[in-house]
C-alpha positions as a Markdown table, in Angstrom:
| # | Residue | x | y | z |
|---|---|---|---|---|
| 1 | Met | -9.1 | -0.5 | -17.5 |
| 2 | Arg | -9.0 | 3.5 | -17.2 |
| 3 | Leu | -6.4 | 3.6 | -14.3 |
| 4 | Arg | -3.9 | 1.0 | -15.9 |
| 5 | Arg | -4.3 | 3.1 | -19.0 |
| 6 | Ser | -3.3 | 6.6 | -16.9 |
| 7 | Leu | -0.5 | 4.7 | -15.0 |
| 8 | Ile | 0.9 | 4.0 | -18.3 |
| 9 | Ala | 0.5 | 7.6 | -19.1 |
| 10 | Val | 2.1 | 8.9 | -16.3 |
| 11 | Ala | 4.8 | 6.7 | -16.6 |
| 12 | Gly | 5.5 | 7.5 | -20.1 |
| 13 | Ala | 5.7 | 11.1 | -19.4 |
| 14 | Ala | 8.7 | 10.3 | -16.8 |
| 15 | Val | 10.4 | 8.2 | -19.6 |
| 16 | Ala | 9.6 | 11.3 | -21.9 |
| 17 | Ala | 11.4 | 13.5 | -19.3 |
| 18 | Ile | 14.5 | 11.3 | -19.2 |
| 19 | Ala | 14.8 | 11.6 | -22.5 |
| 20 | Leu | 14.2 | 15.1 | -23.0 |
| 21 | Ser | 16.6 | 15.9 | -20.2 |
| 22 | Ala | 19.6 | 13.6 | -22.2 |
| 23 | Cys | 18.8 | 15.3 | -25.1 |
| 24 | Ala | 19.2 | 18.9 | -23.8 |
| 25 | Gly | 22.2 | 18.0 | -21.9 |
| 26 | Gly | 23.9 | 16.4 | -25.5 |
| 27 | Ser | 24.5 | 12.9 | -23.8 |
| 28 | Thr | 24.2 | 10.2 | -26.1 |
| 29 | Glu | 24.5 | 7.5 | -23.4 |
| 30 | Pro | 21.6 | 5.3 | -23.4 |
| 31 | Ala | 19.0 | 5.4 | -19.9 |
| 32 | Ala | 19.6 | 2.8 | -17.7 |
| 33 | Ser | 18.1 | -0.4 | -17.1 |
| 34 | Asp | 16.9 | 0.4 | -13.8 |
| 35 | Ala | 15.1 | 3.8 | -15.2 |
| 36 | Ala | 17.5 | 6.5 | -13.5 |
| 37 | Val | 15.1 | 9.3 | -12.7 |
| 38 | Thr | 15.5 | 12.8 | -14.0 |
| 39 | Gly | 13.4 | 14.6 | -12.1 |
| 40 | Glu | 13.5 | 18.2 | -10.8 |
| 41 | Gly | 14.2 | 20.4 | -7.6 |
| 42 | Phe | 17.4 | 18.6 | -6.5 |
| 43 | Pro | 18.7 | 18.6 | -3.4 |
| 44 | Ile | 15.2 | 17.9 | -1.8 |
| 45 | Thr | 14.9 | 17.7 | 1.9 |
| 46 | Met | 12.4 | 15.4 | 3.5 |
| 47 | Glu | 11.5 | 15.5 | 6.8 |
| 48 | His | 9.7 | 12.3 | 8.4 |
| 49 | Ala | 9.1 | 11.3 | 12.1 |
| 50 | Leu | 12.6 | 9.5 | 11.9 |
| 51 | Gly | 14.6 | 12.5 | 11.0 |
| 52 | Glu | 15.1 | 14.6 | 7.6 |
| 53 | Thr | 16.5 | 13.3 | 4.8 |
| 54 | Val | 18.4 | 15.4 | 1.8 |
| 55 | Ile | 18.9 | 13.5 | -1.6 |
| 56 | Glu | 21.3 | 15.6 | -3.4 |
| 57 | Gln | 20.7 | 14.6 | -6.6 |
| 58 | Ala | 18.3 | 12.7 | -9.0 |
| 59 | Pro | 18.8 | 9.3 | -7.5 |
| 60 | Glu | 19.5 | 6.1 | -10.0 |
| 61 | Arg | 19.7 | 2.6 | -7.9 |
| 62 | Val | 16.6 | 2.9 | -6.1 |
| 63 | Ala | 15.8 | 0.6 | -3.2 |
| 64 | Thr | 12.1 | 0.0 | -1.4 |
| 65 | Trp | 11.1 | -1.3 | 2.1 |
| 66 | Gly | 7.8 | -2.0 | 3.8 |
| 67 | Trp | 4.8 | -1.7 | 1.7 |
| 68 | Gly | 3.4 | -0.2 | -1.9 |
| 69 | Ser | 6.5 | 2.6 | -2.5 |
| 70 | Thr | 7.9 | 0.0 | -5.1 |
| 71 | Glu | 4.7 | 0.0 | -6.5 |
| 72 | Ala | 4.4 | 3.6 | -6.5 |
| 73 | Ala | 7.6 | 4.3 | -7.6 |
| 74 | Ile | 6.7 | 1.8 | -10.8 |
| 75 | Ala | 3.8 | 3.8 | -11.8 |
| 76 | Leu | 6.1 | 7.0 | -12.3 |
| 77 | Gly | 7.8 | 5.2 | -14.5 |
| 78 | Val | 10.9 | 4.2 | -12.0 |
| 79 | Tyr | 11.7 | 0.5 | -11.3 |
| 80 | Pro | 13.8 | 0.0 | -8.1 |
| 81 | Val | 16.7 | -1.9 | -8.1 |
| 82 | Ala | 16.1 | -3.9 | -4.8 |
| 83 | Ile | 12.6 | -4.1 | -3.0 |
| 84 | Gly | 11.3 | -6.0 | 0.1 |
| 85 | Glu | 10.1 | -9.3 | -0.2 |
| 86 | Gln | 6.5 | -10.3 | 1.0 |
| 87 | Ile | 6.7 | -13.5 | 2.7 |
| 88 | Trp | 3.3 | -14.1 | 3.8 |
| 89 | Thr | 1.9 | -12.5 | 0.5 |
| 90 | Val | 3.6 | -14.6 | -2.1 |
| 91 | Gly | 6.7 | -16.8 | -0.5 |
| 92 | Ala | 10.3 | -16.3 | 0.0 |
| 93 | Gly | 11.9 | -15.5 | -3.8 |
| 94 | Asn | 8.5 | -14.5 | -5.7 |
| 95 | Tyr | 7.2 | -11.2 | -6.5 |
| 96 | Leu | 4.0 | -9.5 | -5.9 |
| 97 | Pro | 1.8 | -10.6 | -9.7 |
| 98 | Trp | 1.4 | -6.8 | -10.8 |
| 99 | Val | 5.1 | -5.8 | -10.0 |
| 100 | Glu | 6.2 | -9.0 | -11.8 |
| 101 | Ala | 3.7 | -8.2 | -14.7 |
| 102 | Ala | 5.2 | -4.3 | -14.5 |
| 103 | Tyr | 8.7 | -5.4 | -14.7 |
| 104 | Glu | 7.9 | -7.6 | -17.9 |
| 105 | Asp | 5.9 | -5.3 | -19.8 |
| 106 | Ala | 8.5 | -2.8 | -19.4 |
| 107 | Gly | 11.7 | -4.9 | -20.4 |
| 108 | Val | 13.1 | -4.5 | -17.3 |
| 109 | Glu | 15.2 | -7.1 | -14.9 |
| 110 | Leu | 13.4 | -8.1 | -11.8 |
| 111 | Pro | 14.8 | -6.5 | -8.7 |
| 112 | Ala | 16.8 | -7.7 | -5.9 |
| 113 | Leu | 14.6 | -9.5 | -3.4 |
| 114 | Leu | 15.9 | -7.8 | 0.2 |
| 115 | Ser | 14.8 | -11.0 | 3.0 |
| 116 | Asp | 12.2 | -9.5 | 5.3 |
| 117 | Pro | 11.0 | -12.9 | 7.2 |
| 118 | Glu | 9.7 | -11.1 | 10.0 |
| 119 | Gly | 7.6 | -8.2 | 8.7 |
| 120 | Gly | 10.2 | -5.6 | 8.8 |
| 121 | Ala | 11.1 | -6.8 | 12.6 |
| 122 | Thr | 14.6 | -7.3 | 10.8 |
| 123 | Val | 17.0 | -5.3 | 8.3 |
| 124 | Pro | 19.4 | -6.9 | 6.0 |
| 125 | Tyr | 21.4 | -4.5 | 5.9 |
| 126 | Glu | 24.4 | -6.5 | 3.8 |
| 127 | Glu | 21.4 | -7.0 | 1.2 |
| 128 | Phe | 21.2 | -3.6 | 0.8 |
| 129 | Ile | 25.0 | -2.6 | 0.6 |
| 130 | Glu | 25.0 | -5.0 | -2.2 |
| 131 | Ala | 21.8 | -3.3 | -3.5 |
| 132 | Asp | 24.5 | -0.1 | -4.1 |
| 133 | Pro | 21.3 | 2.0 | -3.8 |
| 134 | Asp | 21.4 | 5.7 | -3.6 |
| 135 | Leu | 18.0 | 6.3 | -2.5 |
| 136 | Ile | 16.1 | 4.0 | 0.1 |
| 137 | Leu | 12.1 | 4.6 | 0.4 |
| 138 | Ala | 10.3 | 3.2 | 3.2 |
| 139 | Pro | 7.1 | 5.7 | 3.9 |
| 140 | Tyr | 4.6 | 2.8 | 4.6 |
| 141 | Ser | 7.2 | 0.9 | 6.7 |
| 142 | Gly | 7.8 | -0.4 | 10.5 |
| 143 | Leu | 11.4 | 1.4 | 10.7 |
| 144 | Thr | 12.8 | 2.0 | 13.7 |
| 145 | Gln | 15.2 | 4.8 | 14.9 |
| 146 | Glu | 18.1 | 2.1 | 14.9 |
| 147 | Gln | 17.4 | 1.0 | 11.9 |
| 148 | Tyr | 16.6 | 3.9 | 10.4 |
| 149 | Asp | 19.8 | 5.5 | 11.1 |
| 150 | Thr | 21.8 | 2.1 | 10.2 |
| 151 | Leu | 20.2 | 2.3 | 6.8 |
| 152 | Ser | 21.2 | 5.7 | 6.3 |
| 153 | Glu | 25.0 | 5.2 | 6.0 |
| 154 | Ile | 24.5 | 3.2 | 2.9 |
| 155 | Ala | 22.1 | 5.6 | 1.6 |
| 156 | Pro | 19.9 | 8.2 | 2.0 |
| 157 | Val | 16.3 | 7.0 | 3.5 |
| 158 | Val | 12.7 | 8.5 | 3.7 |
| 159 | Ala | 10.7 | 7.1 | 6.0 |
| 160 | Tyr | 6.7 | 7.6 | 7.1 |
| 161 | Pro | 5.8 | 11.2 | 8.0 |
| 162 | Glu | 4.1 | 10.0 | 11.7 |
| 163 | Ala | 4.0 | 6.5 | 12.7 |
| 164 | Pro | 4.8 | 3.0 | 11.8 |
| 165 | Trp | 2.3 | 1.3 | 9.0 |
| 166 | Thr | -0.2 | 4.2 | 9.1 |
| 167 | Thr | 0.7 | 6.4 | 6.5 |
| 168 | Pro | -2.4 | 7.1 | 3.7 |
| 169 | Trp | -2.3 | 5.5 | 0.6 |
| 170 | Asp | -2.5 | 8.7 | -1.3 |
| 171 | Glu | 0.3 | 10.3 | 0.7 |
| 172 | Glu | 2.6 | 7.8 | 0.3 |
| 173 | Ile | 2.7 | 8.0 | -3.3 |
| 174 | Arg | 2.7 | 11.8 | -3.1 |
| 175 | Ile | 5.9 | 11.0 | -0.5 |
| 176 | Thr | 7.7 | 9.0 | -3.2 |
| 177 | Ala | 7.1 | 10.9 | -6.0 |
| 178 | Glu | 8.5 | 14.0 | -4.2 |
| 179 | Ala | 11.3 | 11.8 | -3.3 |
| 180 | Leu | 12.0 | 11.2 | -6.8 |
| 181 | Gly | 11.5 | 14.9 | -8.1 |
| 182 | Leu | 8.4 | 14.0 | -9.9 |
| 183 | Ala | 6.1 | 15.8 | -7.9 |
| 184 | Glu | 3.8 | 16.6 | -11.1 |
| 185 | Gln | 3.4 | 13.1 | -12.1 |
| 186 | Gly | 2.7 | 12.1 | -9.0 |
| 187 | Asp | -0.4 | 14.4 | -8.7 |
| 188 | Glu | -1.3 | 13.1 | -12.4 |
| 189 | Leu | -0.9 | 9.7 | -10.9 |
| 190 | Leu | -3.3 | 10.5 | -7.7 |
| 191 | Ala | -5.4 | 12.6 | -10.0 |
| 192 | Ser | -6.4 | 9.1 | -11.8 |
| 193 | Ile | -6.9 | 7.3 | -8.7 |
| 194 | Ser | -9.1 | 9.8 | -7.2 |
| 195 | Glu | -11.3 | 9.7 | -10.4 |
| 196 | Gln | -11.6 | 5.8 | -10.7 |
| 197 | Leu | -12.5 | 5.8 | -6.8 |
| 198 | Ala | -14.8 | 8.6 | -7.4 |
| 199 | Glu | -16.5 | 6.9 | -10.2 |
| 200 | Thr | -17.2 | 3.7 | -8.1 |
| 201 | Ala | -18.4 | 5.7 | -5.2 |
| 202 | Ala | -21.2 | 7.4 | -7.6 |
| 203 | Ala | -21.8 | 3.4 | -9.1 |
| 204 | His | -22.9 | 2.8 | -5.6 |
| 205 | Pro | -25.1 | 5.3 | -4.2 |
| 206 | Glu | -25.9 | 2.6 | -1.6 |
| 207 | Phe | -22.6 | 3.3 | 0.1 |
| 208 | Ala | -22.7 | 6.8 | 1.1 |
| 209 | Gly | -23.0 | 7.1 | 5.1 |
| 210 | Lys | -23.3 | 3.3 | 5.6 |
| 211 | Thr | -20.5 | 2.2 | 8.5 |
| 212 | Phe | -18.0 | -0.7 | 8.9 |
| 213 | Ala | -15.4 | -2.0 | 10.7 |
| 214 | Gly | -12.4 | -4.1 | 9.3 |
| 215 | Ile | -11.4 | -7.2 | 11.6 |
| 216 | Trp | -8.9 | -10.5 | 11.4 |
| 217 | Asp | -10.0 | -13.0 | 13.7 |
| 218 | Gly | -7.3 | -14.5 | 15.9 |
| 219 | Asp | -7.4 | -17.0 | 18.6 |
| 220 | Gly | -9.5 | -15.4 | 21.5 |
| 221 | Phe | -9.9 | -12.4 | 20.1 |
| 222 | Val | -10.8 | -10.5 | 16.4 |
| 223 | Ser | -8.0 | -7.5 | 15.3 |
| 224 | Val | -9.7 | -4.5 | 14.6 |
| 225 | Tyr | -8.5 | -2.2 | 11.9 |
| 226 | Thr | -8.7 | 1.6 | 13.0 |
| 227 | Ala | -9.1 | 4.1 | 10.9 |
| 228 | Ala | -5.5 | 5.3 | 10.7 |
| 229 | Asp | -5.4 | 1.7 | 8.4 |
| 230 | Ser | -5.2 | 2.5 | 5.3 |
| 231 | Arg | -7.1 | 0.0 | 3.7 |
| 232 | Ile | -9.7 | 1.3 | 5.8 |
| 233 | Glu | -9.0 | 4.6 | 4.8 |
| 234 | Val | -9.5 | 3.9 | 1.2 |
| 235 | Leu | -12.7 | 3.0 | 1.4 |
| 236 | Thr | -14.0 | 5.6 | 3.2 |
| 237 | Glu | -13.1 | 7.0 | -0.4 |
| 238 | Leu | -16.2 | 5.2 | -1.4 |
| 239 | Gly | -19.1 | 6.8 | 0.9 |
| 240 | Leu | -18.6 | 4.6 | 3.5 |
| 241 | Glu | -17.7 | 5.3 | 7.0 |
| 242 | Val | -15.6 | 3.9 | 9.8 |
| 243 | Ala | -18.5 | 2.8 | 12.5 |
| 244 | Pro | -18.0 | 4.8 | 15.6 |
| 245 | Ser | -18.0 | 1.8 | 17.5 |
| 246 | Val | -14.2 | 1.1 | 15.9 |
| 247 | Ser | -12.9 | 4.2 | 18.0 |
| 248 | Lys | -15.4 | 3.8 | 21.2 |
| 249 | Leu | -13.6 | 0.5 | 21.4 |
| 250 | Asp | -10.1 | 1.4 | 20.3 |
| 251 | Thr | -7.1 | 0.8 | 22.7 |
| 252 | Ser | -4.1 | 0.9 | 20.5 |
| 253 | Asp | -3.2 | 4.6 | 21.5 |
| 254 | Gly | -2.9 | 5.2 | 17.4 |
| 255 | Gly | -2.3 | 2.1 | 16.1 |
| 256 | Phe | -3.5 | 0.9 | 13.1 |
| 257 | Tyr | -5.3 | -2.2 | 15.0 |
| 258 | Tyr | -6.3 | -3.2 | 18.1 |
| 259 | Glu | -7.1 | -6.6 | 19.7 |
| 260 | Leu | -10.7 | -7.1 | 20.8 |
| 261 | Ser | -12.1 | -10.2 | 23.0 |
| 262 | Tyr | -14.7 | -12.3 | 22.0 |
| 263 | Glu | -16.3 | -11.2 | 25.2 |
| 264 | Gln | -16.5 | -7.8 | 23.6 |
| 265 | Leu | -17.8 | -8.3 | 20.3 |
| 266 | Asp | -21.3 | -7.9 | 20.7 |
| 267 | Gln | -19.9 | -4.0 | 21.0 |
| 268 | Leu | -18.7 | -3.9 | 17.2 |
| 269 | Asp | -21.8 | -2.4 | 16.3 |
| 270 | Ala | -21.6 | -1.8 | 12.7 |
| 271 | Asp | -24.0 | -2.0 | 8.9 |
| 272 | Phe | -21.2 | -4.7 | 7.9 |
| 273 | Ile | -18.4 | -6.4 | 8.4 |
| 274 | Val | -14.9 | -6.5 | 6.1 |
| 275 | Ser | -13.1 | -9.6 | 7.3 |
| 276 | Tyr | -10.0 | -11.0 | 6.1 |
| 277 | His | -8.6 | -14.3 | 5.7 |
| 278 | Ser | -5.7 | -16.1 | 4.5 |
| 279 | Ser | -8.1 | -18.9 | 2.9 |
| 280 | Lys | -11.1 | -19.7 | 1.6 |
| 281 | Glu | -12.0 | -22.5 | 4.0 |
| 282 | Glu | -10.9 | -19.7 | 7.3 |
| 283 | Ala | -13.3 | -17.4 | 5.5 |
| 284 | Asp | -16.0 | -20.0 | 5.6 |
| 285 | Ala | -15.5 | -21.3 | 9.1 |
| 286 | Phe | -15.3 | -17.4 | 10.4 |
| 287 | Leu | -19.3 | -17.2 | 9.0 |
| 288 | Thr | -19.9 | -20.2 | 11.3 |
| 289 | Lys | -18.3 | -19.5 | 14.3 |
| 290 | Pro | -20.5 | -19.2 | 17.1 |
| 291 | Glu | -18.1 | -16.8 | 19.3 |
| 292 | Val | -18.1 | -14.1 | 16.5 |
| 293 | Gln | -22.0 | -14.3 | 15.9 |
| 294 | Ala | -22.3 | -11.8 | 18.6 |
| 295 | Ile | -21.0 | -8.9 | 15.9 |
| 296 | Pro | -24.8 | -8.0 | 15.0 |
| 297 | Ala | -23.7 | -7.8 | 11.2 |
| 298 | Val | -21.9 | -11.0 | 11.0 |
| 299 | Ala | -25.2 | -12.0 | 12.7 |
| 300 | Ala | -27.1 | -10.9 | 10.2 |
| 301 | Gly | -24.7 | -11.9 | 7.0 |
| 302 | Lys | -23.4 | -8.4 | 6.4 |
| 303 | Val | -19.9 | -9.8 | 5.8 |
| 304 | Ala | -18.0 | -8.5 | 3.1 |
| 305 | Gln | -14.6 | -11.2 | 2.4 |
| 306 | Val | -11.1 | -10.7 | 1.5 |
| 307 | Tyr | -9.3 | -13.9 | 1.4 |
| 308 | Asp | -6.3 | -15.7 | 0.5 |
| 309 | Pro | -2.6 | -13.6 | 0.7 |
| 310 | Val | -2.3 | -12.2 | -2.4 |
| 311 | Thr | -5.8 | -10.6 | -2.7 |
| 312 | Val | -5.6 | -9.6 | 0.9 |
| 313 | Ser | -2.5 | -7.8 | 0.0 |
| 314 | Ser | -4.0 | -6.5 | -3.0 |
| 315 | Val | -6.5 | -4.2 | -0.7 |
| 316 | Ser | -4.8 | -3.7 | 2.1 |
| 317 | Pro | -4.0 | -1.3 | 1.1 |
| 318 | Pro | -4.1 | -0.9 | -2.4 |
| 319 | Thr | -1.0 | 0.3 | -4.2 |
| 320 | Ala | -0.9 | 2.3 | -7.1 |
| 321 | Leu | -0.3 | -0.6 | -9.4 |
| 322 | Ser | -3.2 | -2.9 | -7.8 |
| 323 | Phe | -6.3 | -0.4 | -7.6 |
| 324 | Asp | -7.7 | -2.1 | -10.8 |
| 325 | Trp | -5.9 | -5.5 | -10.0 |
| 326 | Glu | -8.2 | -8.6 | -10.8 |
| 327 | Gly | -10.1 | -9.9 | -8.3 |
| 328 | Gly | -8.9 | -6.6 | -5.9 |
| 329 | Leu | -10.7 | -3.4 | -5.0 |
| 330 | Pro | -13.2 | -4.1 | -7.4 |
| 331 | Ala | -14.5 | -7.7 | -5.8 |
| 332 | Leu | -14.4 | -6.0 | -2.7 |
| 333 | Val | -16.3 | -3.4 | -4.1 |
| 334 | Asp | -18.8 | -6.0 | -5.4 |
| 335 | Ala | -18.8 | -7.9 | -2.2 |
| 336 | Ile | -19.7 | -4.8 | 0.0 |
| 337 | Ala | -22.5 | -4.1 | -2.3 |
| 338 | Ala | -23.5 | -8.0 | -1.9 |
| 339 | Ala | -23.4 | -7.4 | 2.1 |
| 340 | Leu | -25.3 | -4.4 | 1.9 |
| 341 | Ala | -28.1 | -6.1 | 0.0 |
| 342 | Gln | -28.5 | -8.5 | 2.6 |
| 343 | Lys | -32.2 | -8.2 | 4.3 |
């Protein structure tokens, strides 16, 4: 697909920059297997919600924490030596399929997996020390100030710009590129993704102005994702609009989701619903659950569903490597089109 070819082109440009830099310096040393960065503009100062980080020189061993920065780095031709594991998505000791494929395609050794059994609630500091990074990227994460301060004793850390788990997908790519000294390549990558999204929007003019809400069914409540959540924000790039009821009912105080009791579901008014589930069985059960029939769009059959952990992760939000992953965003777009076509 066009995006995949563009990613390869961007990564190729980064590798070419490495080769040119080596020639300019008269070096005969081979490039490091973890694709050390030879970007420009160092030292680089990054300001974020948890402080100010100075990256003195081009990093040679990058570690990532949270979501999406691994893929952003890879798409820019940089292969981290250690990454946070995704327990809920693929289980302990496994890699996201698009990440594993990227390393295998590049012939690069798979990175160390940093233990994350609690979704960022704890940080495996000893594993970070063992990985010996000279830069830690965590622009879409839940790092606390204490965790950030402790990690900063190991290596410079780039955290989120405003609040935990709310960094827009495009801003995460931009932050990652800047921290790596590859801002120009980051702009090219974002332009490729934006072109793909624009083409998708043009192919679905029926999306323009239609309102939606993204939810996850709980026990006696549903979790409603706010406009601050990247999985929601990326869908607005297709001409869709977050339903006004989402912000009207919001109790998150700037968070990326809030809980809405079953008693309030009739107030969640939208043209259609995007529902996320951990399995096909859960997704099917949701559609027939009496309580959620109070949501007008559910009662009308206007629901686009995403299920199974890997597929949910591929669009929650999409990353630099998963925008065109089979079964991910393209399948969700088809599901949305089908939901809107319901009479």
